[in-house]
C-alpha positions, 0 to 999 in steps of 0.5 A, a space after each residue: 471468462 474470469 480466467 480469460 480476463 485475468 490472463 488479459 490483465 496479466 498481459 496488460 500489467 506486464 506491458 504497462 510495467 515494462 513501458 513505464 519502468 523503462 521510461 523511469 530509467 530515463 527520467 531518473 537520469 534527467 529529471 529524478 523528481 518526476 519518477 514519482 509521477 511515473 509511479 503514480 501513472 503506473 498505478 492509475 493505469 493498473 487500477 483502470 485496467 483492473 476495472 475495464 478488463 476484470 470488472 474490479 471496481 474501487 470504492 473508498 471512504 474516509 479520505 477526509 480523515 487523512 490530513 495534508 502533509 506527512 502522515 502514517 497510514 497503517 493498512 490491512 494487506 490482502 492482495 497485490 492491489 494494495 501495493 499500488 492503489 495508494 499511489 492513486 489516492 495520495 499526493 506523495 505516497 511512500 510505501 514501506 516494502 520488503 527489500 527483495 523488490 529492489 532485486 527485480 530488474 528495472 522495477 527495483 530502480 523505479 521504486 528506489 528512485 520514487 523514494 519508497 522505503 525498503 526494509 530487510 526483515 531479516 536484519 533485526 535491529 538494523 532493519 528498524 534503524 533503517 526504517 526510522 532513518 527513512 521515516 525521518 527522510 519521508 517526513 522531511 519530504 512531506 510524504 504519506 507513509 503507507 505501512 502494512 503492519 501485519 508484515 505480509 498478506 493475509 486472507 479475508 477474515 483472518 487478519 495477521 498479528 500486527 508487528 511493532 515496526 509501525 509503533 516505532 515509526 510513529 514514535 520516531 516521527 510523531 505522525 498520527 497513525 491512520 487505521 485502514 481496512 480493505 476487502 481486496 482479498 475477496 476479489 484479488 486473492 493473495 496468490 490467486 491468478 484469477 481476479 473476480 469482478 466486484 468492488 474492492 472497498 477501502 475504509 479509512 478510520 480516524 487518526 490515532 493521535 501522535 505521541 501515543 505510547 507504544 502499547 496504547 498505540 498498538 491496542 488502539 490500532 488493533 481495535 481500530 482496524 478490527 472495527 473497520 473490518 466489521 463494517 457491513 460494506 465489507 460483505 463480499 456481495 457482488 462477487 461471482 
């Protein structure tokens, strides 16, 4: 049953993505400011499809810790679910993502037109400079920047090392940094075809003040995310 549901979800995923990406190519030409609205509709549709087809529910706590306007959200990253769910939780979400996604036909144009931040991790210092320039632009637009400081997806219970880009971005923008943890990998594996029914939980911590020096910020962020990881609600109960 899980295999069948997962297959049906994949069909829905590609169908939804194809239709809304094609729509976005038209909207991008006539009303580019509405491309983000289409991206948000795409994300909401996927969350609904995951719940209806696969039994993957969502529970979020700590949204009150996210202030209005521009902010920097540093989240654990365990599954593809993390890469779109924030579009359903924030009014003007702006993901930091790897530049390779821009090469996906049609989809690359959608994420670019929606004002996301592409980073070429192989570019070294040039990548950081590009990240900072785009961070400045996101602040001017009052966007909520979502970054995965581990740099790639990790397995539940084995978090990766935090990369320094988040500290550079925080230092440049002066935005408070909000630590986030999730158990999404317990139900939606890193590279797994199967989506297991259960509740994906996102727990949002208290902001780390702006202008904290880089070393202190990285320590506070690591400690904050580790504390959220230990929350009892992250026990993968209900998974089958």
